[in-house]
N, C-alpha and C positions, 0 to 999 in steps of 0.2 A: 623579867618584866612579864609576869603573870597577873593575870586577874582572874575573872570567874570561868576564862577560855584558857584551852592549854595553848601554850605556845609564844612566838614572838607577832605582835598585833601592830599594825603601821598606820597610821589616821592619814588619810588623802583630803585634803579639800581643795587642790587644782587640778594641775597637769599629773600629779598622782592617781585620781581620777579614771583618765583615760588614758595613761604609759606608768603605770606602776614600775615596770622595767625590771620585775624580780617576782619568783613563780609563788604564784596564788594558791593558795586551798580552799580559801572562804574569804566571802566579803560580805559585809553586812553595813546596812545603813547607820549610822553614830552620830551621836550631839556630843561636842564638850560645851560645857559651862564656864563662862568668863573670858570666853576668845570670843571675835569675829574675823571672818575672811575679808580682807581689805587689799587694793591695789596700794601698798603701802611701803613696796620695797623698791627701789631703783636697781633695774637689772643693768648690768653692763658687760656680763658675759654670753646668759642663754636668749633673751629677747632684745638686745640692746649693745651698745659699746659704751667704753670711756665716754669719746665723743658725743654721742645721741642715745643717752640712756631710754631705755623702755622700763614699764612697769611689769612687777610681777608680783601674783598673791602672795600675802602670809597671812599667820594667824597673828593678831594685834589684839593683845588681853584689854579690854572692855568691862567695868561692872555692870553685871543683869545682861550681857551680851550670850548669844548662843553662836554657835557655827557647826553646820548639819553637814555632814561628809559619808567617806566610808572608812569602814576600818577591813583592813585587810588583814587575815593570817597568812603569815609567813609558811610556804609548804617546809614541813619538817626535815629538817638535814641543812636547809638554806639558810639560815639567821644569820650565821657569821658573814657568809658574802653579801647578804642583802644589806647587813648594818653596811658593810665595808661600801658597797657600790651606793647606798643612800647618802652616807659621808662624802663620796667623791661629786656626786650630784648636787646635795642641797648645801653643803658647805663648802661651795668652790669660793664663795668669802664670809668673813665673821659676822654677815649681818644676819643669818640662822642660829638659832641657838638649839640642837638636839635637848629635848627633854620627856620625859613621861609624866602622863595625864590620865587621869580616867576619865572613861567615858563611857555614857551611855548607850549600849548597841547589846540590843535583847539581854539586859541586865547590866552590871559596873564593868569596866574591864580596864588594866592597863593599855596604853598604847603608846607607842613610840610616837613624835611629833616633833615638828622643827615649825618653830614661834621667831617671829623678827625681835631682835636687839634694838629696843626703842631709841639705845643710846648710840647708834650704829650710823654713820654717816651716809649710807645707803638708806635710814629710814626716811619716809615721808609722808606719814600718817596726815589726815586731813586735808587731802589736797581736793579741789573743788571736783566734782563729776566730769564737767567739763572738761577741767584742765587733764584730768585723768584720758577723757575720749580722744583729745588731739596727739596726747604722748603716744597710745598706743596705736591708734591711727598711721602711725609714720616709722614707732621704732622696727627694728631687725637685729639678730644677735646672732649667735651661734647654733643654736634649733630653730632659729625660724621668724617668723614674723610675731609681732607683739600680739596683732588683730587675730591671727589665725588660734594662740594661745588663749584669749579671750574666749574667743567664739567654740572653740571646743569643751572649754569647761562649761562656758555658759549650758552649751546642748547637753553636755552629759547630768548637768545637773537637773535641767528639764527632766530629760529622760528616767532620771532616778525617782523623780517626784519631790526632789528638794531643792526647786529653783530659788535663785539668789535675786531680789528684784533691782539692787544695785548692778549686776553683773547682767542682766536681762536689760537694764534702759541702757549700762556703755554699749554692749552688742549692737541695739538698734541706733545707737549716734555713733560708733565709729563704720557703721555700711553705710549711714548718711555721707560720713565725712568721705568716704573713700567712693561713694558711687557707686555701690554695689547691691 
């Protein structure tokens, strides 16, 4: 998984941005073309349950789209453990596909990324933002509330200067629905 930079690079677009969970040697703002960040995956483990699914972000393919996120270079010597840890975290169900993509991050580089399988039963692309907000406001799973996941991701994107208009709208709407 080598591009113009050395070592293993991982693309973060959601919780990996604020909680990578692996040793990071370097981070750079990066862009993937042909993908967009979307609450298009029903979460039955981390941010919801099978009985009351939440929503989590995924990279969803879309012609002409792009997704800004963070490319993380994994600390040398930790690549194998990092891949194993990411697979345990991201591939808890088979809704994500592990893939290698080319990202723009101070030059082109190959990144490891987890993208949604649109044929998977957990895929729910195209939900109206209002419906997403209602689900996110109430859902909770093994890693906490769906709303905290949304708020953390939106806040960190803003701090990095790569805010996401849909996440900003959802954050405000979920705060209103929760009375916070």
